[in-house]
C-alpha positions as CSV (number, residue, x, y, z in Angstrom):
1,X,-21.6,-16.9,-22.7
2,X,-19.6,-15.9,-25.9
3,X,-17.0,-14.0,-24.2
4,X,-16.8,-15.8,-20.8
5,X,-18.9,-17.4,-18.2
6,X,-21.6,-15.7,-16.3
7,X,-19.4,-15.7,-13.2
8,X,-16.4,-14.1,-15.0
9,X,-18.8,-11.3,-16.5
10,X,-20.2,-10.7,-13.0
11,X,-16.6,-10.4,-11.5
12,X,-15.8,-7.9,-14.3
13,X,-18.7,-5.8,-13.9
14,X,-18.9,-5.8,-9.9
15,X,-15.1,-5.0,-9.4
16,X,-16.0,-1.3,-8.9
17,X,-19.3,-1.7,-7.2
18,X,-19.5,1.0,-4.5
19,X,-21.1,-1.9,-2.0
20,X,-17.8,-3.4,-2.0
21,X,-16.8,-0.4,0.2
22,X,-18.8,-2.1,3.0
23,X,-15.9,-4.6,3.0
24,X,-13.6,-2.1,4.5
25,X,-15.1,-3.1,7.9
26,X,-13.6,-6.6,7.2
27,X,-10.4,-5.1,5.9
28,X,-10.1,-3.0,9.2
29,X,-11.0,-6.1,11.4
30,X,-8.0,-7.9,10.0
31,X,-5.4,-5.2,10.3
32,X,-7.1,-2.8,13.0
33,X,-4.0,-0.6,13.7
34,X,-3.1,0.0,10.2
35,X,-6.7,0.9,9.2
36,X,-6.9,3.2,12.3
37,X,-3.9,5.1,11.2
38,X,-4.9,5.4,7.5
39,X,-8.4,6.5,8.5
40,X,-6.8,9.2,10.9
41,X,-4.4,10.4,8.0
42,X,-7.2,10.6,5.5
43,X,-9.5,12.8,7.8
44,X,-6.7,15.0,8.7
45,X,-5.5,15.4,5.1
46,X,-9.1,16.2,4.0
47,X,-9.8,18.5,6.9
48,X,-10.2,22.2,6.8
49,X,-6.8,24.0,6.9
50,X,-4.9,26.4,5.0
51,X,-6.6,24.9,1.8
52,X,-10.5,25.2,2.0
53,X,-12.2,21.5,1.8
54,X,-13.8,22.4,-1.5
55,X,-10.4,22.8,-3.2
56,X,-9.0,19.7,-1.3
57,X,-11.9,17.8,-2.8
58,X,-11.1,19.2,-6.3
59,X,-7.6,18.2,-5.9
60,X,-8.7,14.6,-4.7
61,X,-10.9,14.5,-7.7
62,X,-7.9,15.4,-10.1
63,X,-5.7,12.8,-8.4
64,X,-8.6,10.2,-8.9
65,X,-9.0,10.9,-12.6
66,X,-5.2,10.5,-12.9
67,X,-5.1,7.1,-11.0
68,X,-8.5,6.2,-12.6
69,X,-10.1,5.1,-9.3
70,X,-13.8,4.8,-9.7
71,X,-14.3,4.7,-6.0
72,X,-12.4,7.9,-5.4
73,X,-14.1,9.7,-8.4
74,X,-17.4,9.0,-7.3
75,X,-16.7,9.8,-3.6
76,X,-14.8,13.0,-4.0
77,X,-17.1,14.3,-6.8
78,X,-20.1,14.1,-4.5
79,X,-18.0,15.7,-1.5
80,X,-17.0,18.4,-4.0
81,X,-20.3,19.1,-5.0
82,X,-21.5,19.1,-1.5
83,X,-18.8,21.7,-0.7
84,X,-20.2,23.9,-3.4
85,X,-18.0,22.9,-6.5
86,X,-19.7,23.9,-9.7
87,X,-19.8,21.8,-12.9
88,X,-17.1,24.3,-14.4
89,X,-14.8,23.7,-11.3
90,X,-15.1,20.0,-11.8
91,X,-14.7,20.2,-15.6
92,X,-11.4,22.2,-15.0
93,X,-10.2,19.7,-12.4
94,X,-10.7,17.0,-15.2
95,X,-8.5,19.1,-17.5
96,X,-6.0,19.7,-15.0
97,X,-5.5,16.0,-14.4
98,X,-5.6,15.3,-18.2
99,X,-2.8,17.9,-18.9
100,X,-0.6,16.5,-16.2
101,X,-1.2,13.0,-17.3
102,X,-0.4,14.2,-20.8
103,X,2.7,16.1,-19.6
104,X,4.0,13.0,-17.7
105,X,3.7,10.9,-21.0
106,X,5.7,13.5,-23.0
107,X,8.4,14.0,-20.3
108,X,8.8,10.1,-19.8
109,X,8.8,10.0,-23.7
110,X,12.0,11.9,-23.7
111,X,13.7,8.8,-22.5
112,X,12.9,7.1,-25.7
113,X,14.6,10.0,-27.8
114,X,18.1,9.6,-29.2
């Protein structure tokens, strides 16, 4: 290949293949107590509570856009839609994330000013 080997291209394009999530079982087998604690925490954080699940999923999406995690974007977008989130709500969560990310760049940029 012109820009790398076939194997290199396969690794780059499969890095965020959702089927990789099947390997979480292997990860859990190697560190069972930590994985069990993580899964319990994740479940508790996203469970119904003072904040409705739909809003928690929109929040999770906004964080995923900021951290740029394709797995989280995919999973939480689907869960948000399943909870009744509309396209306008999802669009606003994108823009909230973008505004906060831009704001962070600006406020951190003040450190470069004299």
